[in-house]
C-alpha positions in Angstrom: 20.7 -150.8 -92.0 17.4 -149.4 -90.8 18.9 -149.1 -87.4 21.8 -147.2 -88.9 19.4 -144.8 -90.7 17.4 -144.4 -87.5 20.6 -143.7 -85.6 21.7 -141.1 -88.2 18.2 -139.5 -88.1 18.3 -139.4 -84.3 21.8 -137.8 -84.4 20.7 -135.2 -87.0 17.5 -134.5 -85.0 19.5 -134.2 -81.8 21.9 -131.7 -83.4 19.0 -129.7 -84.8 17.3 -129.6 -81.4 20.5 -128.4 -79.8 21.1 -125.9 -82.6 17.5 -124.5 -82.3 17.6 -124.6 -78.5 20.8 -122.6 -78.5 19.2 -120.1 -80.9 16.2 -119.9 -78.7 18.3 -119.2 -75.6 20.2 -116.5 -77.5 17.0 -115.0 -78.7 15.6 -115.1 -75.1 18.7 -113.3 -73.8 18.4 -110.7 -76.6 14.8 -110.1 -75.7 15.7 -109.7 -72.0 18.5 -107.2 -73.0 16.1 -105.3 -75.3 13.5 -105.1 -72.5 16.1 -103.8 -70.1 17.2 -101.2 -72.7 13.6 -100.3 -73.4 12.9 -99.7 -69.7 16.0 -97.5 -69.5 14.9 -95.5 -72.5 11.4 -95.1 -71.2 12.7 -93.7 -67.9 15.0 -91.3 -69.9 12.0 -90.2 -72.0 10.0 -89.6 -68.9 12.8 -87.5 -67.3 13.2 -85.6 -70.6 9.5 -84.8 -70.7 9.5 -83.7 -67.1 12.5 -81.4 -67.8 10.8 -80.0 -70.9 7.7 -79.2 -68.9 9.8 -77.6 -66.1 11.8 -75.6 -68.7 8.6 -74.4 -70.3 7.3 -73.1 -67.1 10.6 -71.5 -66.2 10.7 -69.8 -69.7 7.2 -68.5 -69.2 8.2 -67.0 -65.8 11.3 -65.5 -67.3 9.4 -63.9 -70.2 6.9 -62.5 -67.7 9.7 -61.0 -65.6 11.3 -59.5 -68.7 7.9 -58.1 -69.8 7.5 -56.5 -66.3 11.0 -55.0 -66.4 10.3 -53.6 -69.9 7.1 -52.0 -68.7 8.7 -50.7 -65.6 11.6 -49.2 -67.7 9.1 -47.6 -70.1 7.2 -46.1 -67.2 10.5 -44.7 -65.7 11.5 -43.4 -69.1 8.2 -41.6 -69.6 8.4 -40.1 -66.1 12.0 -38.9 -66.7 11.0 -37.4 -70.1 8.1 -35.6 -68.4 10.3 -34.4 -65.6 12.9 -32.9 -67.9 10.5 -31.7 -70.7 10.7 -27.9 -69.8 14.0 -27.9 -67.9 16.8 -25.9 -69.5 19.5 -27.7 -67.6 18.3 -31.0 -68.8 18.7 -29.8 -72.4 22.4 -29.1 -71.9 25.2 -31.6 -72.4 26.6 -33.1 -69.2 30.4 -32.9 -68.6 32.3 -35.8 -69.9 33.5 -36.8 -66.4 29.8 -37.1 -65.3 28.9 -39.2 -68.3 31.9 -41.5 -67.6 30.7 -41.9 -64.0 27.2 -42.6 -65.1 28.4 -45.2 -67.6 30.8 -46.7 -65.2 33.6 -46.3 -67.7 36.1 -45.0 -65.2 35.3 -46.7 -62.0 38.9 -46.6 -60.7 39.1 -42.8 -61.0 35.7 -42.4 -59.5 36.5 -44.6 -56.5 39.8 -42.7 -56.0 38.1 -39.3 -56.2 35.3 -40.3 -53.8 37.7 -41.8 -51.2 39.9 -38.7 -51.3 36.9 -36.4 -50.7 36.1 -36.1 -47.0 
């Protein structure tokens, strides 16, 4: 009977060992998969940080260009206002056809007129 109990204890212990070994193998596989996923996420985070830094510098350059264009436009506007300040002709309204040409509203008619004129 002691041999029977010993045999049962060995069988139960063997099953427990296989059960825990299987769980340990599964846990090891999960750890490897998580490490792989973590490495991928770290490379993505690095790429995102690099892109964010690059975008920041591009935005700064764009803002600088826009500021320069605004300043240049203000300078041209002041020069224009100074140039027409005492000019009677500048105070008069332009003909509608000229305004349309300047606005680019009627580009087809403008190109037809300019090609017909020698």
